N, C-alpha and C positions, 0 to 999 in steps of 0.2 A: 327411476330417476335417470336421466341421460346425462352423461358427462360432457362438459365443454372442454375444449382444448385451446391453449394459447401456443402459438408457434414462436419458438425462440429464434434468435438471430442465426444460430447455427443449424436451423431446420428441425430440431427436436420438438416434439409436442409435449407440453406440460399440462396434465389434467388440472382443471380448476373447478370450483364448486363442490368440492368433496368434503367441505367442512374444515379443511386444513389450509391455513394460509401459507402459500408458498414462500420460501425465503426471499424471493426476488421482490416481494412487497406488492403483489397484485391481488385484487379481489376476484370473485367468481366471474365477473364480467370482463376481466382482463384489463381493468383500469387500475391505476396506482392506488393502493390501499392507503389509509390515513397515515400509517407509519412511514410510508415511502416519501411523504413530504416533510417528515420531521427533520430538523437540522442535523440531529445525530446520525441518522441513517444516510443523509446526503453526504455528510462529512466522511462517514465510513466508506461509502461507495467511491468518493473522490480519492481516498487513500488507497483503496484496493486497486484502482485502475490508474493510479498516478496522474490524475487529471490536472494536478497543479504543476506538473513538470518535474524536471530533475536538474541536478547540477553535476557536471562532469568534473571530476577532481583528479589531478595528477600533479606531481611535484610536491615540494614541502612547504607551500604557502599556507598559512593558517586561514581557514574559512569560517565564516559565521553565517547562520541562517536558522531556519526552522524545518527540520527534516524528520521523517518517520522511519526511514530504513536506509541502509547502505548496501550496495551490491558491488563486489569486487569483480572487475573486468579481467584482471590477471591476479596472480598471488600478490597480496597487498599487506603491508604492515602499517597500522595506524599508530602514529606517534602519540597522539592524544585525541580523545573524543569526550566531549562534555555533555552530560545529561543532567536532568533535574536532581539526580541522586549523587552526582559527583563526576570526577574526571578519571577516565581510565587511560592507561598508557601501554604502549607496546602491544597492541592487540593485532594478532595475525588473522587475516581473513583469506581463506583459499579462493582461488579463481572460481567464479560462478556462484558463490555463496551469498545469500542475502541475509543480512543481520537486521531483523525488525527491532528498531530501537529509536525512540524519540531522542533527538539530540540537537544541540544548538551551536556546536563548534567542533571542527575536525581539522587535524593536520596529519598528513601522511608522511611516513618515512620513505616508503617505496611503493610502487604499484600504481594502479589506476582504478577508479571506482565511480559509480553513480550514487549520488545522495538524492533520495526521493523527497521532494518538497511537500511538507504537510499543509 
């Protein structure tokens, strides 16, 4: 049996047709597998690559929306962040850290951050 290869965007070759479905959701012919068209996988891919955009947050204005993560651009203190399980207060986030968390409301005490739209 000869292996087929699919070339990824970064130039790496991914073997296909080995009986193992690659995580990227392609079949042995390099076409999207059935799972790749499922809404759940499409939603996951959109979240992973932030295809829905982001909200830049600075200052102490309360914001509302539907986000899946927050990334601190500089050392940031979140005055409050509202999730499905409650509201958390005085949450420090060091610069560069991404906190994966679905939330619908956020207010900063200090710092700057990106909130990734779900």
